[in-house]
Backbone bond lengths (Angstrom), bond angles and torsions (degrees), N, CA, C in turn:
res aa  C-N    CA-C-N  psi(-1)  N-CA   C-N-CA  omega(-1)  CA-C   N-CA-C  phi
1 P - - - 1.443 - - 1.515 111.23 -
2 D 1.325 113.93 153.04 1.477 119.50 179.00 1.543 111.65 -77.61
3 V 1.331 116.10 -31.09 1.460 121.13 -175.44 1.523 108.97 -141.43
4 I 1.339 117.71 138.54 1.422 124.69 170.57 1.527 108.33 -126.38
5 F 1.343 113.59 126.93 1.472 119.46 173.68 1.549 107.92 -99.96
6 H 1.325 116.53 123.01 1.451 121.03 -179.13 1.538 108.33 -107.76
7 L 1.309 116.46 96.91 1.474 121.96 -175.07 1.537 111.82 -112.20
8 A 1.291 117.82 -7.41 1.495 121.05 -174.91 1.560 109.67 -64.51
9 A 1.332 116.25 138.12 1.463 119.15 178.53 1.515 110.15 -166.14
10 V 1.307 114.02 149.92 1.477 122.17 164.90 1.518 103.32 -96.35
11 V 1.370 116.62 115.98 1.454 119.13 -168.74 1.508 113.92 -78.78
12 S 1.309 116.69 179.56 1.472 124.27 -159.84 1.502 116.73 -50.95
13 S 1.334 115.92 -61.93 1.473 118.76 -177.09 1.543 111.77 -63.24
14 A 1.310 117.12 -37.69 1.486 121.37 178.74 1.501 111.28 -67.32
15 A 1.326 117.86 -37.94 1.481 121.24 179.23 1.503 111.03 -72.29
16 E 1.346 116.24 -28.81 1.463 120.07 176.82 1.533 110.16 -73.91
17 A 1.320 117.87 -33.75 1.454 120.87 -177.17 1.532 110.94 -79.92
18 D 1.343 117.56 -25.94 1.506 120.69 -174.16 1.535 104.86 -136.43
19 L 1.310 116.19 92.03 1.479 122.44 -179.85 1.532 112.23 -59.61
20 E 1.332 118.20 -43.21 1.452 121.90 -177.79 1.534 110.67 -63.92
21 L 1.327 116.49 -46.18 1.421 120.93 -179.10 1.552 111.08 -62.83
22 G 1.320 114.94 -48.13 1.485 120.69 177.66 1.510 112.00 -56.30
23 M 1.358 117.14 -45.24 1.428 120.74 -179.31 1.531 112.54 -65.95
24 A 1.359 115.07 -39.89 1.446 120.30 -178.90 1.507 111.28 -63.95
25 V 1.310 118.43 -43.78 1.468 122.65 -176.77 1.517 113.25 -83.36
26 N 1.313 115.40 -47.93 1.472 119.49 -170.79 1.536 111.70 -78.70
27 F 1.328 117.84 -32.70 1.462 118.79 -179.57 1.489 114.61 -113.21
28 D 1.321 118.46 -53.41 1.494 121.27 -178.74 1.480 111.45 -58.34
29 A 1.305 118.83 -43.14 1.480 121.13 -178.39 1.532 109.64 -67.20
30 T 1.303 116.43 -37.71 1.475 120.75 176.07 1.567 111.44 -59.97
31 R 1.346 114.11 -46.46 1.428 118.19 178.84 1.547 111.14 -63.67
32 A 1.330 116.34 -39.11 1.473 121.65 179.94 1.531 108.86 -64.13
33 L 1.354 117.84 -39.31 1.423 121.12 179.44 1.539 110.37 -65.81
34 L 1.330 116.74 -41.74 1.457 120.23 179.12 1.551 111.46 -65.16
35 E 1.336 114.72 -39.32 1.464 117.20 178.23 1.520 111.09 -70.37
36 G 1.312 117.48 -29.07 1.446 120.87 176.55 1.523 109.57 -66.73
37 C 1.345 115.54 -40.99 1.454 118.70 176.79 1.536 112.22 -65.16
38 R 1.348 114.40 -41.73 1.483 117.25 -178.01 1.526 111.02 -66.33
39 S 1.297 117.43 -42.19 1.496 121.91 -178.56 1.532 110.02 -64.52
40 R 1.278 118.30 -25.28 1.485 120.66 -177.18 1.509 111.51 -102.34
41 G 1.329 117.84 7.17 1.456 120.89 176.65 1.494 115.30 67.26
42 L 1.314 117.43 33.49 1.460 121.38 -174.07 1.546 109.93 -88.35
43 S 1.313 117.43 51.26 1.422 120.87 -174.89 1.466 115.59 -64.21
44 T 1.328 115.73 -29.80 1.460 119.09 -179.42 1.552 114.39 -96.08
45 T 1.326 115.21 0.52 1.445 117.50 178.43 1.527 110.27 -69.54
46 R 1.297 116.96 135.80 1.439 122.39 177.69 1.510 111.65 -88.56
47 L 1.294 116.44 110.09 1.490 121.69 -178.15 1.513 108.32 -102.22
48 I 1.314 113.99 118.04 1.507 120.76 179.33 1.487 110.22 -110.32
49 M 1.316 118.00 113.70 1.423 122.39 -179.26 1.543 109.79 -105.54
50 A 1.311 116.61 135.67 1.478 121.98 173.15 1.530 109.04 -83.37
51 S 1.317 116.84 114.98 1.447 121.13 176.11 1.546 106.35 -105.00
52 S 1.313 117.64 -153.40 1.457 117.56 -170.06 1.503 112.46 -155.95
53 V 1.331 115.76 156.12 1.469 121.97 171.16 1.502 111.10 -60.51
54 A 1.338 117.45 -17.80 1.446 122.52 -179.22 1.527 115.19 -65.99
55 V 1.361 115.81 -11.67 1.486 117.38 178.99 1.519 110.17 -71.54
56 Y 1.329 116.22 -12.99 1.483 119.18 177.93 1.556 108.53 -101.22
57 G 1.318 117.41 158.92 1.437 121.64 177.71 1.500 111.52 167.39
58 G 1.340 116.02 178.69 1.454 122.02 177.70 1.540 110.64 77.75
59 E 1.318 116.54 -150.00 1.461 122.15 -178.24 1.539 108.69 -75.07
60 L 1.300 117.18 109.48 1.494 121.28 -174.30 1.518 110.64 -127.22
61 P 1.348 114.78 156.57 1.469 117.48 172.10 1.498 111.46 -66.75
62 E 1.322 117.20 166.11 1.449 119.85 -178.17 1.527 112.89 -65.20
63 V 1.329 115.83 -35.17 1.472 121.22 175.81 1.515 108.96 -127.64
64 L 1.330 117.03 130.02 1.466 123.49 -175.10 1.501 110.36 -101.35
65 D 1.326 116.52 160.27 1.441 125.14 169.61 1.520 109.62 -134.55
66 D 1.330 116.16 -176.98 1.463 118.56 -175.39 1.533 112.72 -73.05
67 L 1.283 119.20 -6.07 1.428 123.25 176.72 1.530 113.76 -94.94
68 T 1.342 117.54 -5.00 1.457 122.13 179.22 1.543 108.96 -65.26
69 A 1.306 115.88 135.86 1.457 120.05 -176.72 1.519 109.52 -66.12
70 L 1.387 112.42 146.91 1.455 118.85 179.92 1.564 108.32 -85.64
71 T 1.322 117.02 117.66 1.441 121.68 178.36 1.535 109.92 -134.11
72 P 1.339 117.87 63.31 1.455 120.38 -171.98 1.548 111.95 -62.87
73 Q 1.337 114.04 146.20 1.454 120.44 -179.56 1.498 111.30 -112.97
74 S 1.330 117.77 27.50 1.464 123.16 173.88 1.520 109.96 -148.00
75 S 1.296 117.39 158.48 1.469 120.23 -179.90 1.546 109.74 -65.85
76 Y 1.302 116.09 -35.82 1.498 120.32 179.33 1.534 108.59 -61.62
77 G 1.314 117.73 -48.49 1.441 121.25 -179.82 1.513 112.60 -63.65
78 T 1.322 116.33 -36.77 1.447 120.19 178.25 1.495 112.54 -66.32
79 Q 1.370 115.09 -42.45 1.467 120.08 179.77 1.537 111.32 -65.43
80 K 1.318 114.71 -37.60 1.451 117.73 177.91 1.579 110.97 -68.93
81 A 1.312 115.66 -40.47 1.459 119.28 178.08 1.547 111.66 -62.32
82 M 1.315 117.78 -41.66 1.454 120.77 177.17 1.512 109.29 -62.50
83 S 1.288 118.95 -41.86 1.449 121.19 179.71 1.532 112.49 -65.46
84 E 1.341 116.28 -35.53 1.464 121.12 174.90 1.534 110.43 -59.67
85 L 1.304 116.49 -46.26 1.472 118.90 -179.22 1.515 112.09 -64.12
86 L 1.348 115.54 -37.68 1.451 120.00 179.85 1.512 111.02 -65.68
87 I 1.315 117.48 -43.45 1.488 122.35 178.07 1.532 110.16 -62.57
88 N 1.333 115.14 -40.93 1.440 120.22 177.65 1.533 111.67 -60.66
89 D 1.335 116.24 -40.99 1.466 120.31 -177.69 1.544 110.33 -72.94
90 Y 1.320 117.99 -41.90 1.465 119.56 176.81 1.546 111.92 -63.82
91 S 1.324 117.09 -32.69 1.444 120.21 175.32 1.540 110.65 -71.96
92 R 1.310 117.73 -38.41 1.452 123.01 177.76 1.548 109.92 -60.90
93 R 1.310 116.37 -37.74 1.435 122.21 -179.98 1.534 112.70 -77.95
94 G 1.306 117.78 -9.86 1.473 121.65 -178.24 1.484 111.71 77.22
95 L 1.393 118.25 25.02 1.408 121.42 179.85 1.548 111.93 -88.65
96 I 1.306 117.20 -26.87 1.443 124.26 174.00 1.505 107.68 -147.30
97 D 1.322 115.33 171.09 1.478 121.39 172.83 1.509 107.05 -113.33
98 G 1.326 115.28 83.73 1.467 121.13 -169.75 1.516 112.28 -91.45
99 R 1.345 113.66 151.83 1.482 123.27 173.39 1.524 105.92 -144.75
100 V 1.322 116.30 135.49 1.459 122.64 179.66 1.514 108.24 -119.98
101 L 1.283 116.42 121.95 1.485 123.71 177.69 1.526 109.28 -104.70
102 R 1.311 116.86 115.53 1.445 120.85 174.89 1.482 109.40 -80.60
103 L 1.289 116.43 114.97 1.474 121.53 -176.88 1.519 111.39 -84.90
104 P 1.327 117.62 133.46 1.461 120.42 167.40 1.537 109.62 -67.04
105 T 1.303 119.21 177.42 1.460 121.47 174.61 1.530 105.45 -65.78
106 I 1.336 115.71 129.68 1.483 121.39 -175.81 1.546 109.38 -90.74
107 V 1.302 115.20 118.41 1.464 120.34 174.41 1.553 107.92 -140.75
108 I 1.303 116.40 141.31 1.428 130.52 5.94 1.516 105.21 -102.70
109 R 1.375 118.38 119.33 1.431 122.55 179.70 1.496 109.39 -71.66
110 P 1.324 117.93 143.31 1.477 120.52 174.24 1.531 109.89 -78.53
111 G 1.266 116.74 176.62 1.503 121.17 174.93 1.525 112.71 79.00
112 R 1.332 115.92 -146.22 1.419 123.13 -174.16 1.528 111.49 -110.58
113 P 1.325 118.13 166.89 1.490 120.70 178.95 1.510 109.37 -62.12
114 N 1.366 116.56 148.09 1.440 121.68 171.52 1.483 112.48 -117.86
115 A 1.332 117.64 -164.08 1.474 120.10 -172.54 1.499 112.29 -92.41
116 A 1.356 118.35 11.38 1.449 121.13 177.26 1.558 109.96 -72.31
117 A 1.288 115.66 141.66 1.466 118.99 176.98 1.529 111.08 -60.01
118 S 1.310 116.26 -29.28 1.497 122.61 -178.97 1.509 113.17 -88.08
119 S 1.347 117.17 8.25 1.498 120.43 -176.25 1.541 109.76 -58.92
120 F 1.362 116.33 -33.86 1.428 118.49 -178.16 1.544 114.28 -58.92
121 A 1.355 113.73 -28.44 1.475 119.02 -174.49 1.551 110.30 -62.17
122 S 1.323 117.29 -31.10 1.467 121.54 172.39 1.509 110.54 -87.12
123 S 1.308 118.71 -39.28 1.461 121.80 -175.93 1.542 113.31 -59.65
124 I 1.376 115.92 -38.35 1.462 117.93 -173.00 1.568 110.37 -72.34
125 L 1.335 114.88 -10.35 1.477 120.31 174.78 1.485 112.09 -105.87
126 R 1.326 115.52 -52.07 1.477 122.68 -173.50 1.516 112.28 -62.77
127 E 1.360 118.03 -49.72 1.445 119.45 -176.10 1.538 112.56 -65.99
128 P 1.373 119.00 -50.20 1.469 116.33 176.83 1.511 116.31 -58.63
129 L 1.322 116.30 -35.84 1.487 119.29 176.03 1.514 113.56 -68.35
130 N 1.330 115.30 -17.58 1.464 122.40 177.02 1.539 110.59 -101.54
131 G 1.379 116.93 9.88 1.425 119.71 175.97 1.508 115.38 80.62
132 E 1.362 116.78 19.67 1.473 122.78 -178.68 1.499 110.15 -118.32
133 D 1.350 114.90 159.52 1.480 120.07 177.29 1.506 111.61 -80.53
134 A 1.318 116.32 154.34 1.477 121.55 178.67 1.534 109.29 -142.43
135 V 1.299 116.74 159.68 1.484 122.79 -178.41 1.529 107.51 -115.83
136 C 1.310 114.71 132.88 1.470 122.03 171.53 1.514 108.69 -105.52
137 P 1.328 119.55 111.13 1.488 122.29 -173.01 1.495 114.83 -94.29
138 V 1.325 118.28 1.12 1.456 122.66 -175.67 1.523 112.31 -124.76
139 P 1.355 118.80 162.78 1.451 120.74 179.83 1.527 108.84 -66.38
140 V 1.337 115.84 150.34 1.477 119.38 -176.94 1.527 111.95 -74.35
141 D 1.352 119.67 -13.11 1.436 118.03 178.06 1.548 112.14 -88.18
142 L 1.313 117.40 2.03 1.435 121.21 176.98 1.558 111.02 -65.60
143 E 1.275 116.25 133.30 1.453 121.33 178.70 1.530 110.89 -99.44
144 L 1.321 118.29 137.78 1.449 124.84 176.66 1.503 110.17 -121.05
145 F 1.293 116.20 150.29 1.464 125.10 172.24 1.476 107.47 -102.06
146 V 1.364 118.98 111.28 1.433 122.55 -164.97 1.532 111.98 -126.98
147 M 1.344 113.69 160.32 1.458 122.19 178.51 1.523 108.10 -150.53
148 S 1.321 118.17 146.07 1.470 121.16 -178.52 1.508 110.42 -80.08
149 P 1.360 118.91 154.65 1.468 120.42 178.36 1.494 112.05 -56.50
150 G 1.290 119.47 -39.73 1.451 121.98 -177.39 1.521 112.62 -62.95
151 R 1.347 116.20 -42.10 1.449 120.03 177.93 1.510 111.65 -68.63
152 V 1.333 117.41 -32.65 1.459 120.77 178.11 1.546 109.00 -66.23
153 I 1.292 117.34 -45.65 1.468 121.94 177.84 1.529 109.35 -57.05
154 D 1.331 116.15 -47.68 1.478 120.09 177.52 1.516 110.97 -57.92
155 A 1.292 116.28 -40.20 1.517 119.71 -177.73 1.484 111.78 -68.74
156 L 1.355 117.97 -37.96 1.440 120.77 177.20 1.526 112.20 -61.64
157 V 1.321 114.67 -44.79 1.480 120.04 176.64 1.522 109.72 -62.13
158 H 1.310 117.55 -46.84 1.477 121.81 -178.15 1.554 108.91 -63.01
159 G 1.303 115.58 -37.22 1.494 118.71 178.18 1.505 113.33 -60.78
160 A 1.345 115.31 -29.89 1.471 118.97 178.38 1.542 110.61 -80.05
161 E 1.309 117.60 -19.05 1.464 120.58 -175.27 1.509 114.30 -91.80
162 I 1.305 117.16 -27.04 1.498 118.43 -176.79 1.490 110.94 -72.81
163 S 1.326 117.12 158.64 1.455 121.55 -179.78 1.514 111.58 -80.23
164 G 1.351 114.41 138.47 1.444 118.17 175.61 1.468 112.33 -60.60
165 A 1.301 118.38 -27.21 1.491 121.32 179.49 1.528 110.92 -65.66
166 D 1.335 117.93 -29.55 1.459 122.94 177.62 1.526 110.28 -68.80
167 L 1.321 117.99 -27.22 1.464 119.82 178.85 1.521 110.32 -83.77
168 G 1.344 117.27 -25.54 1.467 119.61 179.66 1.525 111.29 66.38
169 N 1.357 114.77 -140.11 1.466 120.26 -176.52 1.533 111.48 -91.10
170 R 1.344 119.29 6.26 1.438 123.53 177.42 1.545 105.77 -117.02
171 R 1.334 115.76 99.37 1.454 118.12 -172.83 1.517 114.79 -92.97
172 S 1.371 116.14 3.87 1.475 119.14 -179.87 1.530 108.12 -114.14
173 L 1.323 114.32 144.81 1.480 119.79 175.06 1.526 109.53 -150.62
174 M 1.304 114.43 155.33 1.470 122.11 176.41 1.503 108.83 -88.51
175 L 1.317 116.17 131.43 1.452 119.75 176.98 1.521 110.52 -73.10
176 P 1.341 117.69 155.76 1.494 121.39 -174.02 1.503 114.22 -81.35
177 G 1.344 115.76 87.56 1.436 119.70 175.72 1.453 114.00 -86.48
178 I 1.327 118.76 -170.10 1.464 123.55 173.66 1.530 108.47 -128.15
179 T 1.305 115.96 155.41 1.489 120.12 -179.44 1.487 108.82 -95.84
180 V 1.322 117.31 132.45 1.458 123.02 177.46 1.515 109.87 -146.60
181 S 1.305 118.29 140.17 1.473 120.97 175.35 1.513 109.18 -86.76
182 V 1.347 115.82 158.70 1.453 121.19 176.99 1.544 109.87 -57.97
183 A 1.372 116.83 -39.51 1.447 120.61 177.59 1.513 111.70 -58.88
184 E 1.309 117.28 -41.15 1.482 122.25 178.56 1.501 111.16 -65.63
185 M 1.331 115.00 -37.32 1.452 119.87 177.08 1.517 112.25 -64.51
186 L 1.335 115.58 -41.58 1.475 120.49 179.86 1.569 110.44 -69.74
187 D 1.343 114.52 -31.78 1.488 116.22 176.33 1.491 110.11 -68.29
188 S 1.348 117.25 -36.07 1.476 118.58 175.96 1.495 111.25 -68.72
189 L 1.321 118.29 -31.57 1.477 119.78 172.87 1.508 112.37 -62.59
190 R 1.351 115.33 -42.52 1.472 119.55 178.96 1.525 110.70 -63.04
191 Q 1.343 115.78 -42.66 1.456 116.78 178.87 1.518 114.50 -66.07
192 A 1.314 115.95 -30.86 1.460 117.54 -178.61 1.534 112.67 -87.65
193 G 1.359 117.07 -30.76 1.472 117.96 -173.34 1.508 112.78 -124.65
194 G 1.317 118.85 -0.86 1.450 121.06 178.68 1.505 112.59 81.89
195 D 1.364 114.71 179.17 1.461 121.09 -178.77 1.519 112.24 -63.85
196 E 1.330 117.57 -28.52 1.451 121.76 179.74 1.518 109.35 -63.99
197 A 1.317 118.01 -44.31 1.474 121.67 177.57 1.502 110.83 -63.01
198 L 1.358 117.55 -45.94 1.432 122.05 179.46 1.532 113.94 -57.71
199 A 1.325 114.71 -40.16 1.462 121.18 -179.55 1.488 112.49 -64.51
200 R 1.357 119.08 -16.74 1.434 120.59 -179.06 1.578 111.72 -79.88
201 V 1.299 116.35 -7.40 1.476 120.19 178.51 1.546 108.48 -90.44
202 K 1.331 115.40 118.87 1.431 121.69 177.59 1.527 109.82 -100.41
203 H 1.283 118.13 134.21 1.458 123.34 -178.89 1.533 110.61 -93.93
204 Q 1.303 115.61 106.04 1.466 122.16 -177.91 1.549 109.08 -129.92
205 P 1.299 121.13 95.46 1.443 123.82 -175.40 1.537 110.89 -56.85
206 D 1.351 114.33 137.03 1.449 122.09 174.39 1.513 108.20 -128.67
207 A 1.299 116.13 109.52 1.474 121.34 -172.37 1.527 111.45 -62.92
208 N 1.345 115.84 -36.28 1.457 118.81 -178.65 1.512 113.01 -67.19
209 I 1.328 114.36 -43.62 1.481 118.49 178.01 1.494 111.60 -66.67
210 E 1.316 115.43 -42.45 1.479 120.73 -179.01 1.522 109.39 -63.53
211 A 1.340 119.16 -39.08 1.442 121.44 179.39 1.533 112.84 -59.82
212 I 1.337 115.33 -40.17 1.449 120.36 -177.80 1.530 110.50 -74.70
213 V 1.330 115.29 -51.28 1.456 119.72 -173.53 1.525 112.46 -69.34
214 S 1.314 117.13 -36.52 1.438 120.84 178.94 1.528 114.97 -69.32
215 S 1.321 114.54 -15.15 1.492 118.26 177.20 1.521 110.56 -82.74
216 W 1.311 117.00 -9.48 1.489 120.02 178.11 1.510 109.86 -85.78
217 P 1.308 117.77 135.97 1.469 118.98 178.52 1.517 112.06 -72.48
218 G 1.335 115.87 151.43 1.456 120.48 -178.25 1.489 116.91 -105.97
219 R 1.376 114.99 -6.95 1.468 118.48 -174.96 1.539 112.43 -132.27
220 F 1.293 116.08 128.21 1.496 121.02 179.36 1.511 108.67 -134.13
221 T 1.299 115.76 153.31 1.465 120.70 161.84 1.499 106.78 -88.24
222 N 1.296 117.89 141.16 1.496 123.08 -174.39 1.530 110.22 -107.19
223 Q 1.325 118.57 24.32 1.474 119.73 -169.51 1.525 110.85 -60.93
224 R 1.354 118.53 -46.37 1.465 119.49 -175.67 1.515 112.35 -65.85
225 A 1.364 115.33 -44.40 1.485 120.10 179.67 1.543 109.68 -63.31
226 N 1.310 116.18 -41.49 1.473 118.82 178.68 1.522 111.93 -64.28
227 A 1.318 115.93 -40.45 1.479 120.72 179.47 1.518 111.37 -63.55
228 L 1.323 116.78 -29.75 1.468 122.58 179.69 1.477 112.99 -88.00
229 G 1.352 118.99 -1.59 1.431 121.78 173.51 1.522 114.75 94.37
230 F 1.331 120.24 9.90 1.451 123.90 175.57 1.536 109.51 -73.43
231 K 1.332 116.27 142.44 1.435 120.70 -178.59 1.551 110.42 -118.03
232 G 1.342 116.18 137.85 1.455 120.08 176.87 1.514 111.43 -112.78
233 D 1.317 115.35 -177.99 1.457 122.55 177.46 1.537 108.60 -75.14
234 S 1.301 116.16 150.09 1.490 119.05 -178.20 1.497 111.38 -78.81
235 D 1.353 117.23 -35.73 1.465 121.81 178.87 1.545 107.33 -165.65
236 F 1.336 116.06 174.97 1.455 119.49 -176.14 1.499 112.99 -70.31
237 R 1.299 116.55 -30.57 1.487 120.31 177.85 1.516 110.08 -58.86
238 E 1.300 116.31 -39.35 1.489 121.35 178.93 1.517 109.41 -62.25
239 I 1.354 118.80 -36.58 1.427 122.46 -179.24 1.544 111.05 -66.59
240 V 1.336 114.95 -43.31 1.486 120.47 179.28 1.503 109.46 -65.99
241 E 1.318 118.27 -44.49 1.473 120.21 -178.90 1.506 111.06 -64.40
242 A 1.372 117.25 -35.01 1.462 117.99 178.50 1.534 109.85 -66.05
243 F 1.333 119.69 -39.08 1.447 123.30 175.53 1.543 110.58 -60.67
244 L 1.291 115.80 -49.76 1.468 118.35 179.74 1.509 113.77 -59.74
245 D 1.363 117.20 -36.32 1.426 122.63 -178.82 1.540 107.12 -68.22
246 E 1.339 118.57 -43.63 1.470 121.75 -179.16 1.501 111.23 -66.90
247 R 1.362 116.03 -31.41 1.460 117.83 179.41 1.532 110.37 -69.88
248 V 1.322 116.89 -38.11 1.436 120.25 176.53 1.556 112.96 -63.28
249 K 1.349 115.17 -41.26 1.426 121.13 177.66 1.521 111.82 -59.52
250 A 1.367 115.50 -35.72 1.473 120.75 -176.33 1.514 113.55 -74.73
251 L 1.323 117.21 -17.90 1.449 121.11 -178.00 1.527 112.69 -76.59
């Protein structure tokens, strides 16, 4: 194949709860995929892996860039960081043409909640706008670095189109998200759905989720992604409007 998209993952909370499963899917399967490419001589195949903001953590500067050291504070982030290094090495050796896109927290996801620690970020908007209750497990002053599903899809496609030479020996980059606090997200919910929608969000602190999500940085410079032609959302209102538009199309 000319292009392989590697999106499979055991997400953050699930990987934290089950180390063996997370390691098997997030790292071992990535290595097996790379070995499969090597054994078949797919040196020109463009392999695009979805990584995560979770590769960062710990003591961090206020604003990060693509040169910030990876110090993940979760098993999921660690497994993704290891996979990033492996893809970089296979690319250096000329065994594949790899690119790793670090995804911001994706909101507003369609469907139902999953086992990601960040699942609440979509739930506190999606469920109330659909007339259902939702739980917010983190403080409202928490900042998240987010991107809409549509922009993520565009970025994955663009990642397959750019030249590996433009990435050089650093095959990983952070996609251009935007910074938003949970309070700002809830204010956007009120603007879109009124006080009735806002009242459907119940605040129930969860120390485990907060520990994972609060270790992720909320502010990045997007210089490298912008220079490579990746596009982000203009503001959070655009993300909410995109969700509402997609919901209308689905009816």
